[in-house]
N, C-alpha and C positions, 0 to 999 in steps of 0.2 A: 482430634486433638485430645490428649489426655488431661484429666483434671488432677493436676499435681497437688492442689491444696486439700482435696478429698483424701488422697492417699497419705500425704504428709502434712497434717494440720499444723498450723503455725504455733499452736499452744502445746505441742507434744514433742518430747525428745524421742526420736526414732532410733532405736538400737537394732541394727540389722545383723542377724546371724549369717556369717559367710563361711562357716566351717564346712558346710556341705559341698562347697565349690572350691574356694580358695584354700580352705583348710586341707583338702584332700589332694591338691595338685602334686605334692612331692612325697606323699607317704608311700611306703613300700607295700602296704596293704590298705584296705578300706572296708567300711561296714557293708554288710549285705543290704539288699533293698529293704528287707524287713526291719533291720536295725536303723536304717535311715528314716524309715517311716516312724519308728518309735522315737527316734531323736526329735523329729518334728513334733510329734504328739506330746512328748513330755515337756519340751520347751514351750509349746503353745499353752499347755496347762499352767506353766510357770509364769506366763505373761508375755512371752516373746510374740511379736506379730509380724515381723519381717524376716524372710528366709531366702537367702541366695541358694538355689537348689542344685545348681550344676551348670555344665556347659553343653551347648549343642555342637559336638564334635563327632567325627566318625567313630562309631563304637569299636571298630576293630583296632583303631589306633589309640583310643583313650577309653578303655573298658570301664574305668571307675565311674564314668558318667553315662554309661549305656542305659541306665535305668532312670534318666532324668525325667522322663514323662511320668513315671510312677511316683517320683518324689513331688512333682508338680501337682499331681492328683491328690497326694496326701495333704499338701498345703491348702489346695482348693477346697478340701472337705471341711475346713474350718472357716466359718463365715467371715471373721475379721482378719484372717491371715492374708498376707501379700507375698506372692512369690516372685523371685527375680532370677533370671537366667542369663548367662553370658553367650553371646553370639559373635563370632569373629568375622563373619562374612554374610552375604545375602542368603546363601544356602542355609546356614545355621539360623538366620533370622526367619526364613520361610518356615522352617520346621518349628521354631518357637512360636510363631504366630498361629500355628495350627493347634496350639494347646491353650489352656486357660491361664498361662503365666501372665502376671500383671505387669511385668516390667522386663525389658530387654536391655542389658548392658552391652554397649559397644565400646571398643577401646582404641584410643590413640595416645601416643606418648608425647610428652613435652620435650623429649630427647629424640632427635632423629636417629641416633645410633641404636637406641633401645627399640624404637619403632620398627626398624628394619630387622633387628634380631628377633623381636617378639612375634611379628606378623608378616615379616618378609615383604613389607611395603614401605614406601616413603610416607611421610606425614600427609602429603597432598593426596596420595592414593587412598590412605585411610579415611581422610575426610570425605572423599568422593564416595567411598563405600558406605560411610555413615549416612550420607545424604540418600543413597539408594535404599538403605534399610528404612529410613523414615518414609520414603516413597512407597515401599512395600506395605508398611503399616497403614498408610493413608489409603492406598488402593484396596486393602483388605477391609477397610471400614471399621477398624478396631480402635479402641481407646488405650491400647497398651502403651505404657510409658517407655520412651526411648531415652536412656541415660548414657551419656558419654563419660566413661571413666578415663581421666587423664593421668596416665602413669608417669612416674619419675618427676612429679610436680615440685619436689623439694630437693632434687639432686639425683644424679645418675651414676651408677657404678661403672658405666662404660665410658661416659664422656665428662663426668665431673659436675661442676656447678650448672644449674639451670636458672637463668635469670627470671625474676618475677614477671618482667614484661613479656617474656616468651610464653609463660604459663597463661597470663591474661589474654594474650593474643590467641592462644589455642582455645581458651574459653569462648572468646568471641566467634572464632571460626566454627566451633561446634554448634553454637546457637544459629549461626548463619546456615549451617547444614540442616537445621530443623529439629534438633533434639529438644526434649522437654526439660531436661535438667542435666547437670554435670557433677562429677565427683573429682576431687583432687586426691591422688594417692602418693603417700610417702613409701614408695615401692620397696626401697632398700633401707628404710629406717635412718636416713641421714638427718632428718629435721630435729630442731630443738624448739622449745616453746616460743622464743622470740620470732623465729622464722614462721612458725605456724600462725602466730598472732598477726604478723605483718601481712601475710597472704590472705588470711581470713578477713582482715579489715578491707582489703581491696575487693574481695568477693562480696562483702556486705555492701560496699559502695556501688559495685557494678550491678548486683542482682536485686538489691532492695529486699523485699520479703520473699523472694523466690528461694525455695530450699535448695541446698547443695549438700553433697556427701563429702565427708572426710574419711579417708581410708588409711589407717595407720598400721605400720609394722613396728614391732618391738625389738628389732634387730640389735639396737644399742641401749636397750633398757629405758627408752624415752617415751614409750607409747602412752602411758597414763599421764605423764606430765604434758605431753603434746595434746592429748584429748582435753585436759583441763584448760589449756590455753585456747583451744578452739571453742570450747564451751563459753569461756569468758568473752570471746570475740564474736559470739552470736551464732555459731554453727549449731544446728539442731538435729542433724542426721549423721550417724556414725556407723561404720562397719566394725565388726569384731568377730572373733571366732571362739567357740568353746575350747577351753584349755590352751588357747593361743596357737592352734595349728595354723599352718599356712606357709606360703612362699611362692616365688615365681621361677619357673624353670629356665627362663631366658634373662634373668637378672642375677648375676653373681652376688651372693651374700644376702639375698632376700629371704630371711627366715620369717618366723611366724607373725601372725597378726596380733594386734592388741588383744588381751585376754577378755572375753565377754564378761565373765563373772566379775573381774576387777573393774571393768568399765561400768557395770551396773552400780557397784559400790561407790565408785567415784561420783557418778551422776547424782546418786541419792545424797551423798555427803555434801554436795554442793547445793542442795535444797530443791532439786527437781524430783517430782513424783514420777516414777517409771511404771508402776503397776506390776513390777517383776519380782517374783520371789527368788532372791538370789541363792538361797539354800537349795531350792529345787534345781536351779541351774547347776550348781556344784555337784549335786547328786547325779545329774545326767552324765557326768564324766565317766561313770562306771560302764556306760555303753562303749566308750572309746577304749577303755581298758580291756574289755572283752573282745572288741572287734580288731583292735590294733595293739596287741600287747607289747610290741617292740618300739612303739612310738613314745617319744618324750612328751609328757603333758606339763604345761606351764601354769602358773597362777599363784599369786600370793594369798588370795582369799581362800583358795582350796587348801593351802598348806596351814594357814593360821586360823581360819574360820572368821566369821563376822563377830564384832564385839557383842558381848552379852547385853550391854546397854542398847536401847533402841533409839538413842538420841541422834545417831548418824542417819537414821531413816527419815526421809522427807515425809511430812504428814499432809495428806490430801485435805483440801478445805472442806 
């Protein structure tokens, strides 16, 4: 059984860089292995401690993640860094468990239509696969965290509204399958602050002090506002990507994630100490410009810069 509180302390805001996985899903080009390793090293030096490193998928079909083991090794080289990888089935989980990755994300959708489009399974089949991944982890005697990412938790571009009761039912089913934690994803950026606050309140009531992830997309420009609402509602673990890269190939309209740099700025202005040098994070964008010159990079902080006054920065006690 994984020690969730050791990896995600209750007194820390965990900002997870998902650009190396979610951020590269739809790009026409991607960084070399050496550039990915530099990406990890530079962000670690800037204070980032959580990295989603890639997916365990067939390298001949998804070559952008063929070097996932090398990226895991780059994260593992840093004592305080935590690596996360996506596995869509038992084969991928078996490969992930053979590495030093600290967390495996498995996926089920709150929308049946998206679940079938995304992984070609019913929700029940996905839940059974998740239970099998947990069993594999236990049989391997590892303490790797198993995190169930619940896609389309705030609405689905294929089927429309997703009732909160359906989302919470899926949360319960994932824990029944044996996962250590769950994440709620606004996969296509449908949510607004009121909806975020409402579902986060239910998560707080259901989970108590157990951490959960909020994964936001900025498709309709609501990413930062939604992150603020989630923070106010008690969430402490967030996904974001450098320059707002990201998207889902099986979710029409699912454009980039919330911008990592802008999220760091938000969290600090709300009084939380992140330990992250946001100017160093912004500077890391030059790697993306070199590796993917045709990709659009997003972010208000990169465009305007942080304020000259340091009053926005939370001060450690």
